[in-house]
N, C-alpha and C positions, 0 to 999 in steps of 0.2 A: 152497594151499601146504602146509598141515599134513598133507594126505593122503599126501604122497610117502613118508613114513617107513613107513607100513603097506603101501603099494603096493609099495615096494622089497622089503620083507621077504616079502610074498606072492609076488612074482615069483621071488625067490631060493629060496623054499621049494617052488615048484611042481615037480611031478614027484616024483622020489624024494627030493630034498632031503637025501640021505644023505652027500654029500661034505662033509668037514670044513670046507673053505674056503667052500663055499656056505652052510653053517650059520653060520659066522662072519660072512660077508657079510650074511646075513639079520639076525643079532643086531645088527650095526653099523647097518644101515639102520633097523631098528626103534627103536633107542635113542639115536641120535646127536643128537637134539634134546631129550632129557631134561636137566634141570638139577640139579646137585648139591644145591641147596637146595630143590628142588621147583619146580613151576610150568612145567615143560617139557611136551612132548607126544611121543607120543600117549597115554601111560598115566599121566603125572604122577608118575613114579618119582622118588625122591630118594636121595642118598647111595649106599651100596654096593648098593642094590637095582638100580642101573643097572649093566649088565655093563661090566667094565673096558674091553673093546674099544670100546664105545660112548662111554665117558668119554674115551678117548684121541681118538677121532674127533671128538668134540664140539669140543674146543679146536682141532684141526687144521682143522675145517670153518669155524669162525669166523675163524681166521687167513687161510685161503684166500679167504673172502668179503671180508675187508678188503683183502687185497692184490690181488685180481683186478679188472681193469676190467670194467664191465658197461655196457650201453647207456645206463644212467641215472646212472653215476658212474665216476670214474677209480679206478684201483687206487691204494693208498697205499703209501708207503715202509715198509720193515720196522719201523723204529723207531716210527713212528706206530701201526702195527698192534699191536706189542708193548705200547705204552703203553696202548692201549684194553683189551687183554686183562688187563693187570696192574692198571690203575687204574679201568677201566670208562668208560662214556660213557652216553648216553641209552638205548642198546639193550642193552648188554653190561655185566655185573657180574662181578668176579672170583669172586663167590660162585656163579656159574653152573657153575664147574669144580671137579672133584675137586682139593683142595689139593695132593696128592702128584703128580698128573698135571700140574697147572699149574707146580709147581716144577721138575719134570723138563723140561717144555716150555721154560721160561725158560732153564734150563741148556743144553739142546740148541741153542736159538736163539743162544746166546752163543758156542758152539763154532765155531771157524773151519772152513770147508769147503774143504779144499785144492783150489786151482785153480778153484773155482767160486763163491767168495764175492764176489759183485758188489756187495753193499751195504756201502759203506765204513763202518767204525766199528761193525760188529755186536758185536765183542768188547768195545768200549768202552761200549756202551749197557746191557748186561745187568746189571752191578753196580748201576747206578742204578735199573733196573727192580726188581731184587730188593730193594733197600733200601726202596723205596716201596710194595711190594706189601703190602696189608693181610693180616693173618693171618686165615685162615678156619678156623673150628673144625669138627670133625666133627659130622655130624647124627645120629650113633648114639645 
C-alpha cells in the first residue's frame, strides 16, 4: 500500500514531466500520506516541509476514504467523517493535518453547497466541530 505514493509520482514524472499540472500531480501523489507531525510516508516529512498541495490532498483523501463505501466497509455520513477528522479515532489524529488547512477544510465543509447539499444539517454541525477541535501547534 505505501508504495503507491512513489509509484504515482514516478508515473506522473515519466517522460518530459515538464507540464505544470503534471508536476503538481506528482508532488501531490508523492506527499499526500505525509503527516504534519511526522510519521507519514514515503519520506517521513513533517510540517511545512510537506508541499502545500499534498497537505491539502491529505485531508481530502482521508475525508474521501471515510465517506466512500469499500468492499470491506460502508461509507459514513459527512458528520461522522468530520468528527473523525476533527477529534480523531484509532487511525486518524487531528495532528496529522496542517492546522491552517484543517481549519479551512472545516469552514468549507460547513458552507452550504447551493442545490447540491444532500447531507442535512451540514451547516449546523460545523460550529460544534470547530469548538471541539484541539489546537495543534506548529512544528517549526
